[in-house]
Structure formats: C-alpha cells, structure tokens
FINUTI-186932 format. One record per atom (N, C-alpha, C): residue number from 1; x negated, y, z. Coordinates in pm, 1 decimal. Layout:
REM FINUTI-186932
<pt><num>NUM</num><x>X</x><y>Y</y><z>Z</z></pt>
...
//
This chain:
REM FINUTI-186932
<pt><num>1</num><x>-474.5</x><y>277.0</y><z>-1207.4</z></pt>
<pt><num>1</num><x>-458.9</x><y>145.7</y><z>-1146.5</z></pt>
<pt><num>1</num><x>-310.0</x><y>112.5</y><z>-1141.7</z></pt>
<pt><num>2</num><x>-280.0</x><y>-15.5</y><z>-1144.7</z></pt>
<pt><num>2</num><x>-141.3</x><y>-58.8</y><z>-1134.6</z></pt>
<pt><num>2</num><x>-132.6</x><y>-175.3</y><z>-1036.4</z></pt>
<pt><num>3</num><x>-10.6</x><y>-221.7</y><z>-1015.2</z></pt>
<pt><num>3</num><x>16.1</x><y>-330.8</y><z>-919.6</z></pt>
<pt><num>3</num><x>-71.6</x><y>-453.5</y><z>-949.0</z></pt>
<pt><num>4</num><x>-77.7</x><y>-494.8</y><z>-1074.2</z></pt>
<pt><num>4</num><x>-154.7</x><y>-613.8</y><z>-1109.7</z></pt>
<pt><num>4</num><x>-303.1</x><y>-596.6</y><z>-1080.2</z></pt>
<pt><num>5</num><x>-356.3</x><y>-478.5</y><z>-1105.0</z></pt>
<pt><num>5</num><x>-497.9</x><y>-452.2</y><z>-1075.3</z></pt>
<pt><num>5</num><x>-524.6</x><y>-459.1</y><z>-925.3</z></pt>
<pt><num>6</num><x>-431.3</x><y>-409.2</y><z>-845.2</z></pt>
<pt><num>6</num><x>-445.0</x><y>-418.3</y><z>-699.4</z></pt>
<pt><num>6</num><x>-446.3</x><y>-564.6</y><z>-657.3</z></pt>
<pt><num>7</num><x>-352.9</x><y>-642.4</y><z>-708.3</z></pt>
<pt><num>7</num><x>-345.4</x><y>-783.9</y><z>-671.7</z></pt>
<pt><num>7</num><x>-469.5</x><y>-860.5</y><z>-716.5</z></pt>
<pt><num>8</num><x>-522.9</x><y>-828.0</y><z>-832.5</z></pt>
<pt><num>8</num><x>-646.9</x><y>-890.7</y><z>-878.1</z></pt>
<pt><num>8</num><x>-763.1</x><y>-854.4</y><z>-786.0</z></pt>
<pt><num>9</num><x>-768.1</x><y>-729.2</y><z>-743.0</z></pt>
<pt><num>9</num><x>-875.0</x><y>-684.1</y><z>-653.7</z></pt>
<pt><num>9</num><x>-871.8</x><y>-760.4</y><z>-521.2</z></pt>
<pt><num>10</num><x>-755.6</x><y>-768.5</y><z>-456.8</z></pt>
<pt><num>10</num><x>-748.2</x><y>-833.8</y><z>-325.1</z></pt>
<pt><num>10</num><x>-767.7</x><y>-984.8</y><z>-336.5</z></pt>
<pt><num>11</num><x>-729.9</x><y>-1042.1</y><z>-448.5</z></pt>
<pt><num>11</num><x>-754.2</x><y>-1185.4</y><z>-468.3</z></pt>
<pt><num>11</num><x>-904.0</x><y>-1211.5</y><z>-482.4</z></pt>
<pt><num>12</num><x>-971.0</x><y>-1130.8</y><z>-562.0</z></pt>
<pt><num>12</num><x>-1114.3</x><y>-1150.1</y><z>-584.1</z></pt>
<pt><num>12</num><x>-1196.7</x><y>-1119.4</y><z>-459.1</z></pt>
<pt><num>13</num><x>-1163.9</x><y>-1012.9</y><z>-389.3</z></pt>
<pt><num>13</num><x>-1246.6</x><y>-970.6</y><z>-275.5</z></pt>
<pt><num>13</num><x>-1211.4</x><y>-1041.9</y><z>-146.1</z></pt>
<pt><num>14</num><x>-1083.5</x><y>-1064.4</y><z>-119.8</z></pt>
<pt><num>14</num><x>-1040.3</x><y>-1117.8</y><z>9.4</z></pt>
<pt><num>14</num><x>-968.4</x><y>-1252.8</y><z>-0.1</z></pt>
<pt><num>15</num><x>-957.1</x><y>-1304.5</y><z>-119.8</z></pt>
<pt><num>15</num><x>-885.7</x><y>-1430.2</y><z>-141.9</z></pt>
<pt><num>15</num><x>-741.7</x><y>-1422.9</y><z>-87.8</z></pt>
<pt><num>16</num><x>-682.0</x><y>-1305.2</y><z>-101.4</z></pt>
<pt><num>16</num><x>-545.2</x><y>-1283.2</y><z>-55.5</z></pt>
<pt><num>16</num><x>-447.1</x><y>-1312.8</y><z>-168.1</z></pt>
<pt><num>17</num><x>-348.4</x><y>-1392.9</y><z>-135.9</z></pt>
<pt><num>17</num><x>-237.9</x><y>-1417.6</y><z>-228.1</z></pt>
<pt><num>17</num><x>-116.7</x><y>-1340.9</y><z>-175.8</z></pt>
<pt><num>18</num><x>-48.7</x><y>-1266.1</y><z>-260.1</z></pt>
<pt><num>18</num><x>67.3</x><y>-1190.1</y><z>-213.2</z></pt>
<pt><num>18</num><x>179.0</x><y>-1282.3</y><z>-166.2</z></pt>
<pt><num>19</num><x>250.1</x><y>-1236.6</y><z>-65.7</z></pt>
<pt><num>19</num><x>368.2</x><y>-1307.4</y><z>-16.2</z></pt>
<pt><num>19</num><x>489.3</x><y>-1219.8</y><z>-45.8</z></pt>
<pt><num>20</num><x>599.1</x><y>-1282.5</y><z>-81.1</z></pt>
<pt><num>20</num><x>722.3</x><y>-1212.3</y><z>-115.1</z></pt>
<pt><num>20</num><x>831.4</x><y>-1258.2</y><z>-17.6</z></pt>
<pt><num>21</num><x>836.3</x><y>-1198.2</y><z>102.1</z></pt>
<pt><num>21</num><x>923.0</x><y>-1251.2</y><z>208.3</z></pt>
<pt><num>21</num><x>1070.8</x><y>-1212.5</y><z>201.8</z></pt>
<pt><num>22</num><x>1109.1</x><y>-1118.2</y><z>117.6</z></pt>
<pt><num>22</num><x>1247.4</x><y>-1070.1</y><z>119.6</z></pt>
<pt><num>22</num><x>1319.4</x><y>-1098.6</y><z>-10.8</z></pt>
<pt><num>23</num><x>1429.9</x><y>-1169.0</y><z>-2.4</z></pt>
<pt><num>23</num><x>1512.0</x><y>-1194.4</y><z>-121.8</z></pt>
<pt><num>23</num><x>1569.7</x><y>-1065.7</y><z>-176.9</z></pt>
<pt><num>24</num><x>1609.2</x><y>-976.1</y><z>-86.8</z></pt>
<pt><num>24</num><x>1670.0</x><y>-849.5</y><z>-129.2</z></pt>
<pt><num>24</num><x>1570.0</x><y>-762.2</y><z>-205.6</z></pt>
<pt><num>25</num><x>1442.0</x><y>-779.2</y><z>-176.0</z></pt>
<pt><num>25</num><x>1336.4</x><y>-699.5</y><z>-240.1</z></pt>
<pt><num>25</num><x>1232.7</x><y>-794.1</y><z>-300.9</z></pt>
<pt><num>26</num><x>1264.7</x><y>-857.1</y><z>-411.7</z></pt>
<pt><num>26</num><x>1176.9</x><y>-960.3</y><z>-467.0</z></pt>
<pt><num>26</num><x>1041.8</x><y>-909.5</y><z>-518.0</z></pt>
<pt><num>27</num><x>1026.7</x><y>-778.6</y><z>-535.5</z></pt>
<pt><num>27</num><x>900.2</x><y>-724.1</y><z>-584.3</z></pt>
<pt><num>27</num><x>815.0</x><y>-665.3</y><z>-472.2</z></pt>
<pt><num>28</num><x>859.1</x><y>-676.3</y><z>-348.8</z></pt>
<pt><num>28</num><x>781.0</x><y>-628.5</y><z>-234.7</z></pt>
<pt><num>28</num><x>680.6</x><y>-736.9</y><z>-197.3</z></pt>
<pt><num>29</num><x>553.1</x><y>-707.6</y><z>-212.7</z></pt>
<pt><num>29</num><x>446.1</x><y>-803.5</y><z>-187.3</z></pt>
<pt><num>29</num><x>369.8</x><y>-764.1</y><z>-61.1</z></pt>
<pt><num>30</num><x>363.6</x><y>-855.7</y><z>34.2</z></pt>
<pt><num>30</num><x>288.2</x><y>-834.5</y><z>157.1</z></pt>
<pt><num>30</num><x>149.8</x><y>-895.1</y><z>139.1</z></pt>
<pt><num>31</num><x>48.0</x><y>-818.8</y><z>178.6</z></pt>
<pt><num>31</num><x>-89.9</x><y>-867.0</y><z>175.7</z></pt>
<pt><num>31</num><x>-136.1</x><y>-879.5</y><z>319.8</z></pt>
<pt><num>32</num><x>-178.8</x><y>-1000.7</y><z>358.8</z></pt>
<pt><num>32</num><x>-218.7</x><y>-1021.8</y><z>497.8</z></pt>
<pt><num>32</num><x>-347.0</x><y>-1103.9</y><z>507.2</z></pt>
<pt><num>33</num><x>-408.7</x><y>-1089.4</y><z>624.4</z></pt>
<pt><num>33</num><x>-528.1</x><y>-1168.0</y><z>654.8</z></pt>
<pt><num>33</num><x>-490.3</x><y>-1314.9</y><z>666.0</z></pt>
<pt><num>34</num><x>-579.8</x><y>-1399.8</y><z>622.1</z></pt>
<pt><num>34</num><x>-554.3</x><y>-1542.6</y><z>633.1</z></pt>
<pt><num>34</num><x>-568.5</x><y>-1591.2</y><z>777.4</z></pt>
<pt><num>35</num><x>-662.6</x><y>-1535.2</y><z>852.5</z></pt>
<pt><num>35</num><x>-690.6</x><y>-1588.2</y><z>986.1</z></pt>
<pt><num>35</num><x>-597.7</x><y>-1536.0</y><z>1095.6</z></pt>
<pt><num>36</num><x>-552.0</x><y>-1411.0</y><z>1087.3</z></pt>
<pt><num>36</num><x>-465.6</x><y>-1358.4</y><z>1194.5</z></pt>
<pt><num>36</num><x>-324.6</x><y>-1322.4</y><z>1147.4</z></pt>
<pt><num>37</num><x>-299.6</x><y>-1333.6</y><z>1017.8</z></pt>
<pt><num>37</num><x>-169.1</x><y>-1309.6</y><z>956.3</z></pt>
<pt><num>37</num><x>-122.5</x><y>-1163.9</y><z>964.7</z></pt>
<pt><num>38</num><x>-209.1</x><y>-1072.9</y><z>1007.1</z></pt>
<pt><num>38</num><x>-171.8</x><y>-930.8</y><z>1012.6</z></pt>
<pt><num>38</num><x>-167.5</x><y>-873.4</y><z>871.4</z></pt>
<pt><num>39</num><x>-70.4</x><y>-786.2</y><z>852.4</z></pt>
<pt><num>39</num><x>-59.3</x><y>-715.8</y><z>724.7</z></pt>
<pt><num>39</num><x>-169.8</x><y>-611.0</y><z>715.3</z></pt>
<pt><num>40</num><x>-227.0</x><y>-598.4</y><z>596.3</z></pt>
<pt><num>40</num><x>-314.9</x><y>-484.4</y><z>571.3</z></pt>
<pt><num>40</num><x>-261.1</x><y>-398.7</y><z>456.9</z></pt>
<pt><num>41</num><x>-160.5</x><y>-450.0</y><z>386.6</z></pt>
<pt><num>41</num><x>-97.3</x><y>-370.5</y><z>281.1</z></pt>
<pt><num>41</num><x>36.6</x><y>-432.1</y><z>243.8</z></pt>
<pt><num>42</num><x>120.1</x><y>-346.5</y><z>189.3</z></pt>
<pt><num>42</num><x>245.3</x><y>-393.0</y><z>128.9</z></pt>
<pt><num>42</num><x>264.4</x><y>-311.2</y><z>1.4</z></pt>
<pt><num>43</num><x>296.3</x><y>-380.5</y><z>-105.4</z></pt>
<pt><num>43</num><x>320.4</x><y>-315.5</y><z>-234.3</z></pt>
<pt><num>43</num><x>469.8</x><y>-325.8</y><z>-261.8</z></pt>
<pt><num>44</num><x>528.5</x><y>-211.1</y><z>-296.7</z></pt>
<pt><num>44</num><x>673.4</x><y>-204.2</y><z>-316.1</z></pt>
<pt><num>44</num><x>705.5</x><y>-128.5</y><z>-443.5</z></pt>
<pt><num>45</num><x>817.4</x><y>-161.9</y><z>-501.3</z></pt>
<pt><num>45</num><x>871.1</x><y>-77.3</y><z>-608.2</z></pt>
<pt><num>45</num><x>986.3</x><y>1.8</y><z>-545.5</z></pt>
<pt><num>46</num><x>966.3</x><y>130.6</y><z>-533.4</z></pt>
<pt><num>46</num><x>1058.7</x><y>217.3</y><z>-460.2</z></pt>
<pt><num>46</num><x>1130.0</x><y>308.9</y><z>-559.0</z></pt>
<pt><num>47</num><x>1260.4</x><y>317.3</y><z>-543.8</z></pt>
<pt><num>47</num><x>1337.2</x><y>407.9</y><z>-629.3</z></pt>
<pt><num>47</num><x>1293.5</x><y>551.4</y><z>-602.0</z></pt>
<pt><num>48</num><x>1278.4</x><y>627.6</y><z>-707.7</z></pt>
<pt><num>48</num><x>1229.3</x><y>764.6</y><z>-693.0</z></pt>
<pt><num>48</num><x>1319.7</x><y>850.3</y><z>-606.0</z></pt>
<pt><num>49</num><x>1450.7</x><y>824.7</y><z>-609.0</z></pt>
<pt><num>49</num><x>1539.8</x><y>905.4</y><z>-524.5</z></pt>
<pt><num>49</num><x>1515.5</x><y>877.6</y><z>-376.1</z></pt>
<pt><num>50</num><x>1459.9</x><y>760.8</y><z>-342.6</z></pt>
<pt><num>50</num><x>1425.0</x><y>731.8</y><z>-203.5</z></pt>
<pt><num>50</num><x>1298.5</x><y>804.5</y><z>-159.8</z></pt>
<pt><num>51</num><x>1226.7</x><y>859.7</y><z>-255.8</z></pt>
<pt><num>51</num><x>1104.3</x><y>935.0</y><z>-227.7</z></pt>
<pt><num>51</num><x>1127.9</x><y>1085.2</y><z>-239.5</z></pt>
<pt><num>52</num><x>1254.1</x><y>1124.8</y><z>-239.4</z></pt>
<pt><num>52</num><x>1290.8</x><y>1265.2</y><z>-257.8</z></pt>
<pt><num>52</num><x>1240.9</x><y>1319.2</y><z>-391.2</z></pt>
<pt><num>53</num><x>1242.5</x><y>1231.9</y><z>-490.1</z></pt>
<pt><num>53</num><x>1204.3</x><y>1270.1</y><z>-625.5</z></pt>
<pt><num>53</num><x>1330.2</x><y>1271.5</y><z>-711.1</z></pt>
<pt><num>54</num><x>1317.3</x><y>1318.0</y><z>-832.4</z></pt>
<pt><num>54</num><x>1428.1</x><y>1313.3</y><z>-926.2</z></pt>
<pt><num>54</num><x>1459.5</x><y>1166.0</y><z>-953.4</z></pt>
<pt><num>55</num><x>1586.4</x><y>1134.6</y><z>-963.4</z></pt>
<pt><num>55</num><x>1626.5</x><y>996.3</y><z>-988.6</z></pt>
<pt><num>55</num><x>1559.5</x><y>944.2</y><z>-1115.2</z></pt>
<pt><num>56</num><x>1528.7</x><y>818.7</y><z>-1112.5</z></pt>
<pt><num>56</num><x>1464.7</x><y>756.6</y><z>-1228.0</z></pt>
<pt><num>56</num><x>1421.8</x><y>616.4</y><z>-1193.9</z></pt>
<pt><num>57</num><x>1334.7</x><y>562.8</y><z>-1274.2</z></pt>
<pt><num>57</num><x>1287.8</x><y>427.8</y><z>-1251.8</z></pt>
<pt><num>57</num><x>1212.2</x><y>417.1</y><z>-1119.3</z></pt>
<pt><num>58</num><x>1197.5</x><y>296.0</y><z>-1072.2</z></pt>
<pt><num>58</num><x>1121.0</x><y>272.0</y><z>-950.1</z></pt>
<pt><num>58</num><x>972.3</x><y>294.0</y><z>-976.3</z></pt>
<pt><num>59</num><x>903.1</x><y>326.3</y><z>-870.9</z></pt>
<pt><num>59</num><x>759.5</x><y>351.7</y><z>-878.3</z></pt>
<pt><num>59</num><x>688.2</x><y>256.1</y><z>-783.2</z></pt>
<pt><num>60</num><x>575.6</x><y>200.4</y><z>-827.4</z></pt>
<pt><num>60</num><x>497.6</x><y>113.9</y><z>-739.8</z></pt>
<pt><num>60</num><x>422.8</x><y>198.0</y><z>-637.2</z></pt>
<pt><num>61</num><x>444.7</x><y>161.4</y><z>-511.2</z></pt>
<pt><num>61</num><x>380.9</x><y>227.8</y><z>-397.4</z></pt>
<pt><num>61</num><x>308.3</x><y>120.2</y><z>-317.2</z></pt>
<pt><num>62</num><x>207.6</x><y>162.2</y><z>-242.2</z></pt>
<pt><num>62</num><x>139.3</x><y>69.3</y><z>-153.8</z></pt>
<pt><num>62</num><x>119.6</x><y>136.8</y><z>-19.1</z></pt>
<pt><num>63</num><x>164.6</x><y>70.5</y><z>87.7</z></pt>
<pt><num>63</num><x>139.9</x><y>119.0</y><z>222.7</z></pt>
<pt><num>63</num><x>12.4</x><y>54.4</y><z>275.0</z></pt>
<pt><num>64</num><x>-73.3</x><y>136.7</y><z>333.8</z></pt>
<pt><num>64</num><x>-199.1</x><y>90.9</y><z>391.5</z></pt>
<pt><num>64</num><x>-212.1</x><y>144.2</y><z>533.1</z></pt>
<pt><num>65</num><x>-272.2</x><y>65.2</y><z>619.6</z></pt>
<pt><num>65</num><x>-296.1</x><y>108.4</y><z>757.1</z></pt>
<pt><num>65</num><x>-434.2</x><y>172.5</y><z>764.4</z></pt>
<pt><num>66</num><x>-437.9</x><y>294.6</y><z>816.7</z></pt>
<pt><num>66</num><x>-563.4</x><y>369.5</y><z>828.7</z></pt>
<pt><num>66</num><x>-564.8</x><y>440.3</y><z>963.7</z></pt>
<pt><num>67</num><x>-678.8</x><y>495.3</y><z>1000.3</z></pt>
<pt><num>67</num><x>-681.4</x><y>568.5</y><z>1127.4</z></pt>
<pt><num>67</num><x>-599.6</x><y>696.9</y><z>1111.9</z></pt>
<pt><num>68</num><x>-541.5</x><y>745.7</y><z>1220.5</z></pt>
<pt><num>68</num><x>-451.1</x><y>861.5</y><z>1212.8</z></pt>
<pt><num>68</num><x>-512.9</x><y>985.9</y><z>1149.2</z></pt>
<pt><num>69</num><x>-641.1</x><y>1009.0</y><z>1171.1</z></pt>
<pt><num>69</num><x>-706.6</x><y>1126.5</y><z>1111.3</z></pt>
<pt><num>69</num><x>-707.8</x><y>1116.7</y><z>959.1</z></pt>
<pt><num>70</num><x>-736.5</x><y>998.6</y><z>909.1</z></pt>
<pt><num>70</num><x>-738.2</x><y>977.9</y><z>763.2</z></pt>
<pt><num>70</num><x>-598.4</x><y>991.4</y><z>705.7</z></pt>
<pt><num>71</num><x>-500.1</x><y>935.6</y><z>775.1</z></pt>
<pt><num>71</num><x>-360.5</x><y>946.5</y><z>730.2</z></pt>
<pt><num>71</num><x>-321.5</x><y>1093.3</y><z>719.3</z></pt>
<pt><num>72</num><x>-351.4</x><y>1169.9</y><z>821.4</z></pt>
<pt><num>72</num><x>-315.7</x><y>1312.4</y><z>822.3</z></pt>
<pt><num>72</num><x>-383.6</x><y>1386.6</y><z>708.0</z></pt>
<pt><num>73</num><x>-510.1</x><y>1358.8</y><z>684.4</z></pt>
<pt><num>73</num><x>-584.4</x><y>1425.2</y><z>577.3</z></pt>
<pt><num>73</num><x>-528.9</x><y>1387.5</y><z>440.1</z></pt>
<pt><num>74</num><x>-503.0</x><y>1259.6</y><z>417.9</z></pt>
<pt><num>74</num><x>-455.5</x><y>1215.2</y><z>287.3</z></pt>
<pt><num>74</num><x>-316.9</x><y>1269.7</y><z>253.4</z></pt>
<pt><num>75</num><x>-235.0</x><y>1294.3</y><z>355.2</z></pt>
<pt><num>75</num><x>-100.2</x><y>1344.8</y><z>328.0</z></pt>
<pt><num>75</num><x>-101.7</x><y>1483.7</y><z>264.8</z></pt>
<pt><num>76</num><x>-214.6</x><y>1549.7</y><z>267.9</z></pt>
<pt><num>76</num><x>-226.0</x><y>1681.3</y><z>204.1</z></pt>
<pt><num>76</num><x>-269.2</x><y>1669.3</y><z>57.8</z></pt>
<pt><num>77</num><x>-304.9</x><y>1548.2</y><z>14.8</z></pt>
<pt><num>77</num><x>-353.5</x><y>1526.5</y><z>-121.1</z></pt>
<pt><num>77</num><x>-243.9</x><y>1472.7</y><z>-212.1</z></pt>
<pt><num>78</num><x>-258.0</x><y>1502.5</y><z>-339.4</z></pt>
<pt><num>78</num><x>-165.9</x><y>1451.4</y><z>-439.5</z></pt>
<pt><num>78</num><x>-179.2</x><y>1299.5</y><z>-449.0</z></pt>
<pt><num>79</num><x>-66.1</x><y>1230.6</y><z>-463.5</z></pt>
<pt><num>79</num><x>-67.3</x><y>1086.0</y><z>-477.7</z></pt>
<pt><num>79</num><x>-43.1</x><y>1010.9</y><z>-348.2</z></pt>
<pt><num>80</num><x>-24.5</x><y>1085.8</y><z>-238.7</z></pt>
<pt><num>80</num><x>-2.4</x><y>1023.8</y><z>-108.3</z></pt>
<pt><num>80</num><x>123.5</x><y>1081.3</y><z>-44.4</z></pt>
<pt><num>81</num><x>195.3</x><y>994.7</y><z>27.0</z></pt>
<pt><num>81</num><x>318.0</x><y>1034.0</y><z>97.2</z></pt>
<pt><num>81</num><x>317.9</x><y>971.1</y><z>235.9</z></pt>
<pt><num>82</num><x>398.2</x><y>1026.6</y><z>327.6</z></pt>
<pt><num>82</num><x>414.1</x><y>956.6</y><z>456.0</z></pt>
<pt><num>82</num><x>460.2</x><y>812.9</y><z>430.0</z></pt>
<pt><num>83</num><x>416.5</x><y>723.4</y><z>513.3</z></pt>
<pt><num>83</num><x>443.6</x><y>580.2</y><z>492.9</z></pt>
<pt><num>83</num><x>591.8</x><y>551.9</y><z>475.2</z></pt>
<pt><num>84</num><x>622.5</x><y>471.1</y><z>376.3</z></pt>
<pt><num>84</num><x>759.0</x><y>429.7</y><z>348.4</z></pt>
<pt><num>84</num><x>790.4</x><y>308.9</y><z>435.5</z></pt>
<pt><num>85</num><x>882.5</x><y>324.6</y><z>529.3</z></pt>
<pt><num>85</num><x>927.2</x><y>217.4</y><z>619.5</z></pt>
<pt><num>85</num><x>820.0</x><y>166.1</y><z>715.0</z></pt>
<pt><num>86</num><x>719.1</x><y>247.0</y><z>745.1</z></pt>
<pt><num>86</num><x>614.4</x><y>205.1</y><z>839.2</z></pt>
<pt><num>86</num><x>585.4</x><y>322.4</y><z>932.7</z></pt>
<pt><num>87</num><x>507.8</x><y>296.9</y><z>1037.3</z></pt>
<pt><num>87</num><x>466.9</x><y>401.1</y><z>1130.8</z></pt>
<pt><num>87</num><x>388.5</x><y>508.2</y><z>1055.1</z></pt>
<pt><num>88</num><x>438.7</x><y>628.5</y><z>1055.8</z></pt>
<pt><num>88</num><x>382.0</x><y>734.7</y><z>973.8</z></pt>
<pt><num>88</num><x>251.6</x><y>793.6</y><z>1027.8</z></pt>
<pt><num>89</num><x>214.4</x><y>761.3</y><z>1150.2</z></pt>
<pt><num>89</num><x>86.0</x><y>812.2</y><z>1200.7</z></pt>
<pt><num>89</num><x>-27.6</x><y>714.8</y><z>1171.1</z></pt>
<pt><num>90</num><x>3.5</x><y>588.2</y><z>1144.6</z></pt>
<pt><num>90</num><x>-100.1</x><y>488.0</y><z>1119.9</z></pt>
<pt><num>90</num><x>-97.4</x><y>428.1</y><z>979.3</z></pt>
<pt><num>91</num><x>5.1</x><y>456.7</y><z>904.0</z></pt>
<pt><num>91</num><x>18.4</x><y>402.8</y><z>769.2</z></pt>
<pt><num>91</num><x>44.0</x><y>517.7</y><z>671.8</z></pt>
<pt><num>92</num><x>3.5</x><y>497.2</y><z>547.6</z></pt>
<pt><num>92</num><x>27.4</x><y>596.5</y><z>442.5</z></pt>
<pt><num>92</num><x>72.9</x><y>524.8</y><z>316.1</z></pt>
<pt><num>93</num><x>156.2</x><y>591.5</y><z>239.0</z></pt>
<pt><num>93</num><x>199.4</x><y>537.9</y><z>109.7</z></pt>
<pt><num>93</num><x>112.9</x><y>597.7</y><z>-0.7</z></pt>
<pt><num>94</num><x>65.2</x><y>509.9</y><z>-85.0</z></pt>
<pt><num>94</num><x>-19.0</x><y>549.3</y><z>-198.5</z></pt>
<pt><num>94</num><x>62.6</x><y>530.9</y><z>-325.5</z></pt>
<pt><num>95</num><x>71.9</x><y>635.6</y><z>-403.7</z></pt>
<pt><num>95</num><x>137.6</x><y>626.0</y><z>-534.4</z></pt>
<pt><num>95</num><x>33.3</x><y>568.1</y><z>-630.0</z></pt>
<pt><num>96</num><x>40.0</x><y>437.9</y><z>-650.1</z></pt>
<pt><num>96</num><x>-66.6</x><y>362.8</y><z>-716.1</z></pt>
<pt><num>96</num><x>-108.1</x><y>423.1</y><z>-849.9</z></pt>
<pt><num>97</num><x>-13.2</x><y>465.3</y><z>-928.3</z></pt>
<pt><num>97</num><x>-46.0</x><y>516.8</y><z>-1062.3</z></pt>
<pt><num>97</num><x>-109.0</x><y>655.9</y><z>-1059.0</z></pt>
<pt><num>98</num><x>-107.2</x><y>722.0</y><z>-943.0</z></pt>
<pt><num>98</num><x>-156.1</x><y>859.6</y><z>-935.3</z></pt>
<pt><num>98</num><x>-289.7</x><y>874.9</y><z>-862.1</z></pt>
<pt><num>99</num><x>-343.6</x><y>765.7</y><z>-812.1</z></pt>
<pt><num>99</num><x>-468.1</x><y>773.0</y><z>-735.2</z></pt>
<pt><num>99</num><x>-574.7</x><y>690.4</y><z>-807.7</z></pt>
<pt><num>100</num><x>-696.8</x><y>740.8</y><z>-807.2</z></pt>
<pt><num>100</num><x>-808.0</x><y>675.4</y><z>-877.6</z></pt>
<pt><num>100</num><x>-836.8</x><y>536.7</y><z>-820.1</z></pt>
<pt><num>101</num><x>-874.3</x><y>446.6</y><z>-907.5</z></pt>
<pt><num>101</num><x>-904.0</x><y>308.1</y><z>-869.7</z></pt>
<pt><num>101</num><x>-1006.4</x><y>300.7</y><z>-756.7</z></pt>
<pt><num>102</num><x>-1116.2</x><y>374.6</y><z>-767.4</z></pt>
<pt><num>102</num><x>-1220.7</x><y>369.1</y><z>-664.2</z></pt>
<pt><num>102</num><x>-1166.5</x><y>408.4</y><z>-527.9</z></pt>
<pt><num>103</num><x>-1085.3</x><y>510.9</y><z>-523.4</z></pt>
<pt><num>103</num><x>-1028.6</x><y>554.4</y><z>-396.6</z></pt>
<pt><num>103</num><x>-931.5</x><y>449.8</y><z>-340.9</z></pt>
<pt><num>104</num><x>-849.2</x><y>391.9</y><z>-426.9</z></pt>
<pt><num>104</num><x>-756.7</x><y>288.5</y><z>-381.4</z></pt>
<pt><num>104</num><x>-834.9</x><y>170.3</y><z>-324.3</z></pt>
<pt><num>105</num><x>-939.1</x><y>127.6</y><z>-391.9</z></pt>
<pt><num>105</num><x>-1018.4</x><y>13.7</y><z>-343.5</z></pt>
<pt><num>105</num><x>-1082.1</x><y>44.6</y><z>-208.7</z></pt>
<pt><num>106</num><x>-1134.6</x><y>164.0</y><z>-190.9</z></pt>
<pt><num>106</num><x>-1194.2</x><y>203.3</y><z>-61.9</z></pt>
<pt><num>106</num><x>-1089.0</x><y>203.7</y><z>49.2</z></pt>
<pt><num>107</num><x>-969.5</x><y>250.9</y><z>18.0</z></pt>
<pt><num>107</num><x>-863.0</x><y>254.6</y><z>118.2</z></pt>
<pt><num>107</num><x>-813.4</x><y>114.1</y><z>152.9</z></pt>
<pt><num>108</num><x>-805.2</x><y>27.1</y><z>53.3</z></pt>
<pt><num>108</num><x>-768.9</x><y>-113.1</y><z>80.6</z></pt>
<pt><num>108</num><x>-873.7</x><y>-174.4</y><z>173.4</z></pt>
<pt><num>109</num><x>-1000.6</x><y>-151.3</y><z>143.7</z></pt>
<pt><num>109</num><x>-1108.6</x><y>-205.1</y><z>226.7</z></pt>
<pt><num>109</num><x>-1099.4</x><y>-153.2</y><z>370.2</z></pt>
<pt><num>110</num><x>-1069.9</x><y>-24.8</y><z>385.4</z></pt>
<pt><num>110</num><x>-1057.3</x><y>34.3</y><z>519.6</z></pt>
<pt><num>110</num><x>-939.8</x><y>-27.2</y><z>594.9</z></pt>
<pt><num>111</num><x>-828.7</x><y>-47.4</y><z>526.7</z></pt>
<pt><num>111</num><x>-711.3</x><y>-107.7</y><z>589.6</z></pt>
<pt><num>111</num><x>-740.3</x><y>-252.7</y><z>629.2</z></pt>
<pt><num>112</num><x>-808.7</x><y>-324.2</y><z>543.5</z></pt>
<pt><num>112</num><x>-844.3</x><y>-462.8</y><z>572.5</z></pt>
<pt><num>112</num><x>-931.1</x><y>-470.0</y><z>698.5</z></pt>
<pt><num>113</num><x>-1033.4</x><y>-385.1</y><z>706.2</z></pt>
<pt><num>113</num><x>-1123.1</x><y>-384.1</y><z>822.5</z></pt>
<pt><num>113</num><x>-1048.2</x><y>-347.3</y><z>949.3</z></pt>
<pt><num>114</num><x>-963.3</x><y>-247.0</y><z>940.0</z></pt>
<pt><num>114</num><x>-890.0</x><y>-199.3</y><z>1057.0</z></pt>
<pt><num>114</num><x>-796.0</x><y>-305.3</y><z>1113.7</z></pt>
<pt><num>115</num><x>-743.5</x><y>-389.4</y><z>1030.4</z></pt>
<pt><num>115</num><x>-644.7</x><y>-488.4</y><z>1074.2</z></pt>
<pt><num>115</num><x>-703.8</x><y>-627.4</y><z>1097.2</z></pt>
<pt><num>116</num><x>-833.6</x><y>-645.5</y><z>1076.3</z></pt>
<pt><num>116</num><x>-889.4</x><y>-779.8</y><z>1090.7</z></pt>
<pt><num>116</num><x>-918.0</x><y>-820.8</y><z>1233.7</z></pt>
<pt><num>117</num><x>-913.6</x><y>-727.7</y><z>1327.1</z></pt>
<pt><num>117</num><x>-942.5</x><y>-758.1</y><z>1467.1</z></pt>
<pt><num>117</num><x>-828.8</x><y>-832.1</y><z>1533.3</z></pt>
//
C-alpha cells in the first residue's frame, strides 16, 4: 500500500478529503471527521534519520489513534513505531509500505470509530 491508496480508501469509505495545514510540511495530510473535525489519521513523509534509521529518502508514515492495548501490541510488530509527534500511548506510526493493505484498512477503520465520538 502507498499514500495514494490510503487516500483513495478514506475518500471512498468516509468521504474524507486530506487537509494540508502546514506550509513547512506540504506533504503532511491530516484526515479528520467531517462532523466533529477530530483527526483520525495523519500521513507524513518523514526523513529516515528522524526515525533512527540510516539516512536516506523520506518514508511515508501514518499515525493512527488506537486503544492503548492495541498500540502496545503493534509496537512489537514489524512495520510499526511509536507515534511520531503524537501521544505514544494512544497513537501509533504505521510504515505504510511495510504493512499489508488489509491490516492498514482495519486500523484506519478502528481509528475512525475511536475518534468519531
């Protein structure tokens, strides 16, 4: 899965259009509910050195809000990191290119449900 596939998924399922609120980070896309304006995801291109990786090109990451138990469990799996610039007990970073499409879609759905209240 890639950034465009994620954006196509949320547009088709939730009628979400990405918002790009920061001039300094023009590729950071916020995904939010239409009715309450709460974020349920943010997609970012993060430099690998900021992820404690070997320097190189930026990588597309997505932060999702999940329950703390799920966050803790996922952090032990490949393709997941503690949330980048978010509360690390309630959010997790997904390395989009390293996680299966079905799992990403399920996690997006869980984040959407959790934040719709």
